[in-house]
N, C-alpha and C positions, 0 to 999 in steps of 0.2 A: 151485632149491632145492625140495626135495618140498613139496607143498601139502597139508594136511590138512585137514581140514570136523569141527567140532565140534557141538554143540548150541548153540556161542556163535556160530554162522556161521564165516567166515575165520578162520584165528589168522595169516598171512604177515605181518602188521603189525610184529611184533615186541614187542606188547603183550601177551604171553600172561600170565594173570594170574598170581600166584603166590601157593601158601598155605602159610603157616608159622606155627610158635606155638613160641616165645611171639615178639614182635617187639621184645623189649626185655632183657636180660642186667644182672642185678647181682649182683656180686661184692663181699663184704663181707669187708674187711681182716682181723678178728678170729674170723672164723666158718669154720674148714676146709672145714665140708660145702656152703659155695656156691661154692667156689671149681672146681667141676665144675657145667656146665649143659649142657642138651640142648635141640636144637631139633630139631623135628618137621617135614620135607619133606613136603608132603601133594600128590599127584598123582591128581586125580580125572578124568584124560581117559582117553581108550580106546587110548592107545597108552605106550610107553615112552620116559619122559623120561631127559636125563641131567644131572647136577647138578653145580656145583663151587662152593665156598665160599670167597672171599677175603677179606681181614682188611686194615686200614691200616695193622695195627703186626704183623706175622707174627710176630716173635720173642717176642712175652709171650704168646703162646698155643699150646696143642698141639691139633689138630684129630684127632679120630678119624675115618677117612674123608673124607676133604676135599674129594674127588669118587664119584660111581661113577653107577649105575641104579636107577631108581623104576620099577617095574614098574604096567601100568594100573592105576588104582582101589587104590592100595598107599600106604605110607607109607615114610620111613625116619627114624631117629632120630640126631642127628648128635651127638657130645661134643666139647665145647668146654671144654678145660681149661686155667686161666689158671695161667701159671708164676711161680713165685716169685722176688723179692720182690713184692708188687703195690704198686703208686703209688698211693695215694689219690688221689681226686676227677679222676683220669682217664676218657676219655671214649674209644673207639675204635670201629669202625663193620664190622662184617661184611656181604658183599654175596653173596646166594644166586641163583645165576645157572642158568637152565633151558637145554638144548639139545633137540634133536630127538637121536634114538640115530644115531649117526653121523655127526653134522654139527659143525661149529664156528660154527655161527653162533644169538648170543641170542635165544631166545625169548621170555623174560622175566628180571627181575629184582627181586631185593628187598632192602632194607636191614635188617640187624639192630644196636641199639645196643647197647654194651659199656659198662657204668659200671661203675668201683671206688668204693665207699662204705666211709668209717670205722666202726669198732664192729662193732657185730652187729643183725641185720633185728629189727625191733620184734616181741614175741610178741604174735601176738593175743588179746584176751581171751577164756578159754572161754565157749562159748555156752551158754546156761541148757537146763538138759536138758528135754526135751519131756514132757509129760505128756497121758495121755489125757482127753479131755471127758467129764465126768457125762452120762449117756443123757439125752435130752429131758423125759421123766416125772419127773426126780429135781432138776432145774435150780430152781435158787430164781425164782420170780416175782419182774420189777420192782418190783409194787408192794410188797414184801415189804420193801426195801432202802428204802422212803421212809416214814420215820415207824415203823418198825418194826414192821411185819405179824406174821401169824401170832398173833394174840392179845397181843403185847405192848404193841400202841398202844391207843390210846382210842376209843370210839364216838364220832363227829358227832353231837351232841346234836339237829342239824335232823332227820337221818334218824330217829330215833326219835320226835321230835315228829311226821313228817309219818305214819309208822307207826299213832300213836296216834291221831291227826284222822282217818286214813282208816277205824281202826277203829270209831271213833265214829258217821260218816259213815256207814257200812254196819248200824247199828242200830238207827239212826233211820226213823221211818215213811216206806211209799212212798206217794205221791201219789196220791191217789183209790182206793187199794187197801187200807192200814189206817187204823184209828178211833185215833184217839188225843187226849190231851189237848194236845198241844203244839200250839202257833202253826203256821199255815201254813208259815210261812218255814222252818219247820225238816221240812219232808214235801220228801223227795227222789222225784224222776221216775227210773223204769227205766234209761232213759239216764246219768243221772246217777250211779246206784250202778251203774252197769258202768264207767265212767271210773274212779270212787273203787275199784272191786276190781282194775283194771288197775295202776294205781299203786300201792297197796299189792302187788300182787305183784311188783312192781318193786323195790321199797323191801325187800322180806323177800328179794331175792335178792341185793339189797348188805349186807344183814346177815347172811345165811349164809355169804358169801364173804369178807365180813371175821373 
């Protein structure tokens, strides 16, 4: 037997991988459009292969081009038509055999299950139509959906209270810089006023963002 080398190494062990699609045929008794199925045989190798289609119940089927050649890196579609009448709930088997061109030694084989089912195939539900997403700048912010943002909600009173306290604190006299009749504990240092001003800025941002 001739020896061939491929990217998978030696292939003279009789286990050449067979690539076909589909691996199962389903014929529905009440749907005539399913009484003809197509099996695609692929040849991904760098040389021509010969194929042959065998069946456990050849009288039930009509196979167009049950044997032939597949050129390198090509494929072939084999039409398998089920003859009438169909016997429901029966299972047959096809076998796809591959040979070297000009040789009778089987290099690889694979089975295809054929099944006759009652009724018609289930019609899949239509998919929902695809819709375009809005641009990023027009998307609704997450906080707008929580408590009705965008002016529909109510400001937290605590935020307003903090803003009022900070405003009053900034109006108090500065320690050892402003003269005032207020008691000493109401005089704030410059550092304290800077902290109050920073907090007021944060609260103001919250109010404007709301």
